[in-house]
C-alpha positions as CSV (number, residue, x, y, z in Angstrom):
1,M,77.9,97.8,83.1
2,R,75.7,99.1,80.2
3,I,73.1,97.3,78.5
4,K,74.4,97.8,74.1
5,E,71.8,97.0,71.5
6,G,70.3,93.7,73.6
7,R,73.9,92.0,74.9
8,K,76.3,93.4,78.0
9,E,79.6,95.8,76.8
10,K,82.0,94.8,78.6
11,A,85.0,97.8,79.7
12,S,87.8,96.2,79.0
13,F,90.0,100.1,79.7
14,C,88.9,102.9,81.1
15,I,90.7,106.7,80.8
16,I,91.1,108.7,84.0
17,D,91.6,111.9,84.5
18,A,90.9,115.0,88.0
19,Q,89.7,118.5,87.4
20,S,90.0,121.1,89.6
21,V,87.7,123.0,90.3
22,K,86.9,126.1,91.9
23,N,84.7,126.6,95.5
24,T,82.0,130.4,95.6
25,D,82.0,130.9,99.3
26,T,79.1,128.6,100.4
27,A,81.4,125.6,100.4
28,E,82.1,123.9,103.4
29,K,85.3,121.7,102.0
30,K,88.1,123.6,100.8
31,G,91.5,122.4,99.4
32,Y,94.2,124.3,97.9
33,D,95.8,122.6,94.3
34,A,99.1,124.4,94.1
35,G,99.6,122.9,90.7
36,K,96.2,124.8,89.4
37,K,96.3,127.7,91.7
38,V,93.6,126.5,92.1
39,S,91.5,126.8,95.5
40,G,88.0,124.6,95.7
41,I,87.0,120.8,95.2
42,K,88.3,118.4,92.4
43,R,86.3,115.6,90.5
44,H,87.8,112.8,89.4
45,I,86.6,110.2,86.9
46,A,87.4,106.8,84.7
47,V,85.9,106.8,82.1
48,D,84.9,104.2,78.5
49,T,85.8,104.6,75.3
50,Q,82.7,106.7,75.3
51,G,83.4,109.0,77.7
52,L,80.6,108.1,79.8
53,P,81.5,107.7,83.0
54,H,82.2,104.1,85.1
55,A,83.8,105.8,88.1
56,I,83.1,109.7,89.7
57,A,85.0,111.0,93.2
58,I,84.6,114.1,94.4
59,T,87.5,115.1,97.1
60,T,89.3,118.5,98.0
61,A,91.9,120.3,95.5
62,N,94.6,119.4,97.9
63,V,93.5,115.8,97.2
64,T,96.2,114.3,94.8
65,D,95.1,113.1,91.8
66,R,96.2,109.3,92.4
67,A,95.4,109.1,95.9
68,G,91.7,109.9,94.5
69,A,91.3,107.6,91.5
70,L,92.0,105.2,94.1
71,A,89.6,106.6,95.7
72,A,87.2,106.6,92.4
73,F,88.4,102.6,92.3
74,S,87.5,101.4,95.5
75,F,83.7,103.1,95.4
76,N,82.8,101.5,92.3
77,K,84.4,97.9,92.4
78,K,81.9,96.4,91.4
79,A,81.4,98.0,87.8
80,L,84.9,98.1,87.2
81,S,85.3,93.8,87.8
82,E,85.6,93.6,84.2
83,L,88.1,96.1,83.4
84,K,92.0,95.1,82.0
85,N,93.9,98.8,81.9
86,V,93.4,102.3,83.2
87,L,95.1,105.0,80.8
88,A,96.5,107.9,82.7
89,D,98.5,110.5,82.3
90,S,101.6,111.2,83.7
91,A,100.1,112.6,87.1
92,Y,99.2,108.7,87.9
93,V,102.5,107.4,87.6
94,G,104.4,105.5,90.2
95,E,104.6,101.9,91.2
96,P,102.3,102.3,94.4
97,F,100.0,103.3,92.4
98,A,100.0,100.5,89.7
99,N,100.3,98.2,92.6
100,S,97.2,99.6,94.2
101,V,95.2,99.2,91.2
102,K,96.3,95.9,90.0
103,E,95.3,95.0,93.9
104,M,92.0,96.5,93.9
105,L,91.0,95.7,89.9
106,G,93.3,93.0,88.8
107,A,94.0,96.0,85.9
108,T,97.2,97.5,84.7
109,V,98.2,100.8,84.3
110,E,99.2,102.4,81.1
111,I,100.5,105.9,81.3
112,A,100.1,108.4,77.9
113,K,103.6,109.6,77.6
114,R,103.7,113.6,76.1
115,N,106.1,114.5,73.2
116,E,109.0,115.6,74.4
117,L,109.0,118.7,72.4
118,H,107.4,121.1,73.2
119,T,104.5,121.5,70.5
120,F,100.5,120.8,70.9
121,V,100.0,117.1,70.1
122,V,96.7,114.9,70.8
123,M,97.3,112.5,72.5
124,P,95.3,109.2,71.5
125,K,92.0,108.1,73.8
126,R,93.3,111.3,76.4
127,W,91.3,113.3,75.0
128,V,87.6,111.7,75.2
129,V,88.0,112.5,79.4
130,E,88.5,115.9,78.9
131,R,85.5,115.6,76.7
132,S,83.7,114.6,79.3
133,F,84.6,116.9,81.7
134,A,83.7,119.7,79.1
135,W,80.1,118.3,78.6
136,L,80.4,118.8,82.6
137,E,80.9,122.5,82.2
138,K,77.6,123.2,79.7
139,C,75.8,122.3,82.8
140,R,76.0,125.7,84.7
141,R,75.4,124.9,88.1
142,L,78.8,122.7,87.9
143,W,81.1,125.7,86.2
144,K,82.7,125.9,89.9
145,N,81.2,124.2,92.7
146,C,78.4,126.1,95.2
147,E,77.4,123.2,96.9
148,R,78.6,123.0,100.6
149,K,79.1,119.2,101.0
150,L,81.1,117.4,98.4
151,N,77.9,114.8,98.0
152,T,76.0,117.0,96.5
153,S,78.8,118.4,93.8
154,L,78.6,114.2,93.5
155,Q,75.1,113.7,93.3
156,F,74.9,116.7,90.6
157,A,77.8,115.6,88.6
158,V,75.8,112.0,88.2
159,L,72.6,114.0,87.5
160,A,74.7,115.5,84.4
161,F,75.7,112.4,83.1
162,L,72.2,111.4,83.2
163,Q,71.0,114.3,82.0
164,L,73.6,113.4,79.1
165,L,72.2,110.1,78.6
166,L,69.1,110.8,78.3
167,R,69.1,112.8,75.2
168,R,70.7,110.3,73.1
């Protein structure tokens, strides 16, 4: 939970998404994301309305978005105790995922529906998590996964968000 202007700010909802990142040859664990045709890792983050992270998990790229989101939620249960709603895209559709989130956090899952027309439309609140991924990409070391261990990649992502907070 973050402190905002002397009082505790309760997170009523978060936005979750995953990003596939290419590996270099030094990486120890590798996976292949067939949807995006990327061999590497996936970063799963749940952010608030300002784009600041509440939960982060790093997995190999072959892990599904739903499984990675559940891993991020399970690692950060205490920080997400006040959560009421999880906003996600169509990669998180399904009753098993919604039931797992309800059981784990007591929150409901809301899926942002895409327009049937094949035109570019900014989806409400979904751009916030994409902006958070863009902030991570500004760190030169994070544009590609150069680390041997997944935990090291996780710690560098956390450091990137800490750097962002310190600059603010």
